[in-house]
C-alpha positions in Angstrom: -16.0 -29.0 -10.6 -16.5 -33.3 -10.1 -16.7 -34.1 -6.9 -12.8 -35.9 -7.1 -11.7 -32.4 -8.8 -13.1 -30.7 -5.7 -11.2 -32.9 -3.4 -8.1 -32.5 -4.9 -8.9 -28.5 -5.2 -9.7 -28.5 -1.7 -6.2 -30.4 -0.4 -4.3 -27.9 -2.6 -6.2 -24.8 -1.0 -5.2 -25.7 2.2 -1.3 -25.7 1.2 -1.7 -22.9 -1.6 0.1 -19.4 -1.2 -2.3 -17.8 -3.6 -5.3 -18.7 -5.7 -6.4 -17.4 -9.1 -10.0 -17.7 -10.0 -11.7 -17.5 -13.4 -15.1 -18.1 -13.2 -15.9 -18.0 -17.0 -13.1 -18.4 -19.6 -15.0 -18.2 -23.2 -13.8 -19.8 -26.5 -15.0 -20.0 -29.7 -13.8 -20.5 -32.8 -13.4 -21.4 -36.7 -10.1 -21.8 -38.2 -8.6 -19.1 -36.2 -9.7 -19.0 -32.6 -9.2 -17.5 -29.1 -10.2 -17.6 -25.5 -10.3 -14.6 -22.9 -12.1 -14.2 -19.5 -12.1 -11.7 -16.2 -10.1 -13.4 -13.2 -9.4 -12.4 -9.3 -6.3 -13.6 -7.3 -6.2 -13.5 -3.7 -3.0 -14.3 -1.7 -2.1 -16.0 1.9 -1.0 -13.8 4.5 1.6 -15.5 7.5 -1.6 -15.4 10.0 -3.6 -17.5 7.9 -6.0 -14.6 6.2 -6.5 -14.0 2.9 -5.9 -10.5 0.9 -8.9 -8.4 -1.0 -8.5 -9.8 -4.5 -7.0 -8.0 -7.5 -8.1 -8.4 -11.0 -6.8 -10.1 -13.9 -7.6 -11.2 -17.4 -7.1 -14.7 -19.4 -6.6 -14.5 -23.0 -5.0 -16.8 -26.1 -5.2 -16.7 -29.5 -4.4 -19.8 -31.5 -4.4 -20.9 -35.6 -6.0 -23.9 -37.0 -9.1 -26.1 -37.4 -11.3 -25.3 -34.4 -15.4 -25.9 -35.0 -17.2 -24.8 -31.6 -17.9 -23.2 -28.4 -16.9 -23.7 -25.0 -17.4 -21.8 -22.0 -14.6 -23.4 -19.2 -14.2 -22.7 -15.2 -10.5 -22.8 -14.2 -9.1 -22.2 -10.5 -4.9 -22.0 -10.5 -3.6 -22.5 -7.2 -0.4 -20.9 -6.5 1.7 -23.6 -4.4 4.6 -21.7 -4.2 6.6 -18.3 -4.0 8.3 -18.8 -7.3 4.5 -19.5 -8.9 3.4 -16.4 -7.2 6.4 -14.1 -8.6 5.8 -15.0 -12.3 1.9 -14.3 -11.8 2.4 -10.9 -10.1 4.5 -9.8 -13.6 2.7 -7.6 -15.8 2.5 -10.5 -18.3 2.5 -14.4 -17.5 2.5 -16.3 -20.7 1.5 -20.4 -19.4 3.6 -22.7 -20.8 6.4 -20.3 -22.6 7.6 -18.5 -19.4 10.7 -20.7 -17.7 10.1 -18.7 -14.4 7.3 -21.1 -12.9 6.0 -24.5 -14.0 2.2 -24.9 -14.6 0.6 -28.2 -14.1 -3.2 -28.4 -15.8 -5.7 -31.2 -14.1 -9.2 -31.2 -16.1 -12.3 -32.8 -14.9 -11.0 -36.3 -14.6 -8.2 -36.2 -11.8 -6.7 -39.6 -12.1 -3.5 -39.3 -11.4 -3.9 -35.7 -10.0 -1.8 -35.8 -7.2 1.8 -37.2 -9.9 1.0 -34.4 -12.4 1.1 -31.8 -9.5 4.4 -33.0 -8.1 6.8 -30.0 -8.5 4.5 -27.8 -9.9 4.6 -24.0 -9.4 1.2 -23.4 -10.2 -1.9 -26.1 -10.4 -5.0 -25.3 -12.6 -7.9 -27.0 -12.4 -10.5 -26.8 -15.3 -13.9 -27.8 -16.1 -15.4 -27.4 -19.6 -18.8 -27.1 -21.1 -19.7 -27.5 -24.9 -18.2 -29.8 -27.9 -14.4 -29.4 -27.1 -13.4 -32.2 -24.7 -11.1 -30.5 -22.5 -9.5 -27.0 -22.2 -5.7 -26.2 -23.2 -3.8 -23.5 -21.1 -0.7 -23.7 -22.9 0.3 -20.0 -24.7 -2.4 -18.2 -22.4 -1.5 -14.9 -21.5 -2.4 -13.7 -17.8 -2.2 -10.1 -17.7 -2.8 -7.7 -13.8 -5.5 -4.9 -14.6 -4.7 -1.8 -12.6 -7.0 0.3 -14.0 -9.8 -2.5 -12.7 -8.0 -2.5 -8.9 -7.9 1.6 -9.1 -11.7 1.5 -10.1 -12.6 -1.4 -7.2 -10.8 0.0 -4.4 -11.2 4.1 -5.4 -7.7 4.4 -5.7 -4.4 4.1 -7.2 -3.0 0.3 -6.0 -0.4 -2.0 -8.1 -1.4 -6.4 -8.0 1.6 -6.3 -5.2 -0.1 -3.6 -2.8 -3.3 -5.5 -2.6 -2.4 -9.1 -2.6 0.9 -8.9 -0.6 0.9 -5.6 1.5 -2.8 -6.2 1.8 -2.9 -2.2 1.6 -6.5 -2.2 0.3 -10.1 -3.3 1.0 -13.1 -3.0 0.0 -16.5 -5.2 1.7 -17.8 -6.5 -1.0 -15.3 -9.1 -1.6 -15.7 -10.0 1.9 -17.6 -13.2 0.9 -14.9 -14.4 -1.0 -12.5 -14.0 1.7 -15.0 -16.1 4.2 -15.2 -18.8 1.5 -11.2 -19.3 1.0 -10.7 -19.0 5.0 -13.4 -21.9 5.4 -12.1 -24.6 2.6 -9.0 -23.1 2.3 -7.9 -23.7 6.5 -6.9 -27.0 7.6 -8.6 -28.6 10.4 -6.4 -29.3 12.9 -6.1 -33.2 13.9 -8.0 -34.5 16.8 -6.0 -36.1 19.7 -5.2 -40.2 19.7 -8.4 -41.6 21.2 -10.6 -39.1 21.0 -14.4 -40.1 20.5 -17.1 -37.4 19.4 -19.5 -36.7 22.0 -22.5 -39.1 21.4 -25.7 -37.1 20.9 -28.7 -38.3 23.5 -32.5 -38.3 22.3 -34.4 -35.6 23.7 -35.5 -35.4 27.5 -32.5 -38.3 28.3 -30.9 -38.2 31.8 -27.8 -38.8 33.3 -27.9 -41.8 35.8 -28.2 -40.2 38.9 -29.8 -37.1 37.5 -32.0 -35.1 40.0 -34.6 -32.8 39.2 -34.1 -29.4 40.8 -35.7 -28.9 44.4 -35.9 -33.1 44.6 -34.9 -33.6 48.8 -33.6 -37.1 49.4 -35.6 -38.8 52.1 -34.7 -37.5 56.0 -33.4 -34.7 54.5 -33.7 -31.6 57.1 -33.2 -28.1 55.6 -29.9 -26.2 56.7 -31.3 -24.4 60.4 -34.1 -26.8 61.4 -35.1 -26.6 64.4 -37.4 -30.0 65.9 -41.0 -28.0 67.5 -41.2 -27.6 71.5 -43.8 -26.1 74.0 -41.8 -23.9 76.6 -44.8 -24.0 78.9 -44.8 -27.3 79.2 -43.9 -28.6 82.6 -40.4 -30.7 82.2 -41.2 -34.4 80.8 -44.1 -33.8 79.8 -44.8 -35.5 76.1 -45.9 -33.2 73.6 -49.5 -34.0 71.6 -48.8 -34.4 67.8 -44.8 -35.4 68.3 -43.7 -38.9 68.6 -44.3 -40.8 71.2 -46.7 -38.1 72.7 -50.5 -39.1 73.8 -53.9 -37.2 72.7 -55.4 -34.8 75.2 -57.6 -37.0 77.6 -61.0 -35.3 78.7 -61.7 -37.7 81.8 -60.7 -37.4 85.3 -57.5 -39.7 86.2 -60.0 -42.5 88.1 -62.0 -42.7 85.3 -65.1 -40.5 86.8 -66.9 -37.7 84.5 -65.1 -34.5 84.6 -66.6 -31.9 87.3 -67.5 -28.1 85.7 -66.5 -25.4 88.1 -70.2 -24.7 89.9 -68.7 -20.9 90.0 -68.5 -20.9 85.8 -70.6 -18.1 84.2 -73.0 -20.9 82.8 -74.2 -22.5 85.9 -75.0 -19.2 87.5 -77.5 -19.0 84.9 -81.2 -19.1 86.2 -83.5 -20.9 83.4 -86.7 -21.1 83.9 -88.8 -24.0 85.0 -90.4 -26.7 82.3 -93.5 -25.7 80.7 -93.6 -22.6 80.7 
């Protein structure tokens, strides 16, 4: 669909009770024309989940001078329970059945909102080919219970599928996921909400410290300053603040005398020259 039609369709899908999708409706004719296509319908449950699809056909016949081919896409938004009940009947003839009001919106959707006001079913169409648009008047929608039985592997009617959700086939999960994605209204943000701003790579907030960083003067838990228990009380500890380096001179400045009984002094040395 065109961008405008897509926006309108999504806005209505968020409120729709059900949706009927006909991906290709082909029409051709000369003097006597007709059209037909295959469709699937899914309905929304009270909890917001979508049912598995039920199969339909759409067909019409017209008499008059027609020359050309067209290939149309058709999406029908079922906005009310009355419209859903009408589609769930055996045959629903668009434009001739007073049980539901159908509004048709083409590729150009100017005034689409006004057109759809009060409608039970809103049809969005897009056509390709020599026909400028598509007319749904007189088209008949028919449920295909035999297709449903073949798809789900057992007899099951349309109401059981879309209302009671009594049938499932994993092959339709992608369709249900798309309906959930585009057909669920996003909650409005609270007043004054500002989305978070992205930060450049490597950005660090003010005050950030890398792991393992220690501020100046930091002492690890349980830290005890080093002491020397063997030193007399009041003796400075060398290498600590306030300590003095060791002295190798006597207090009066004279050389320190070695002990005469030391092992080195007891050795006899040979006289010089021998």
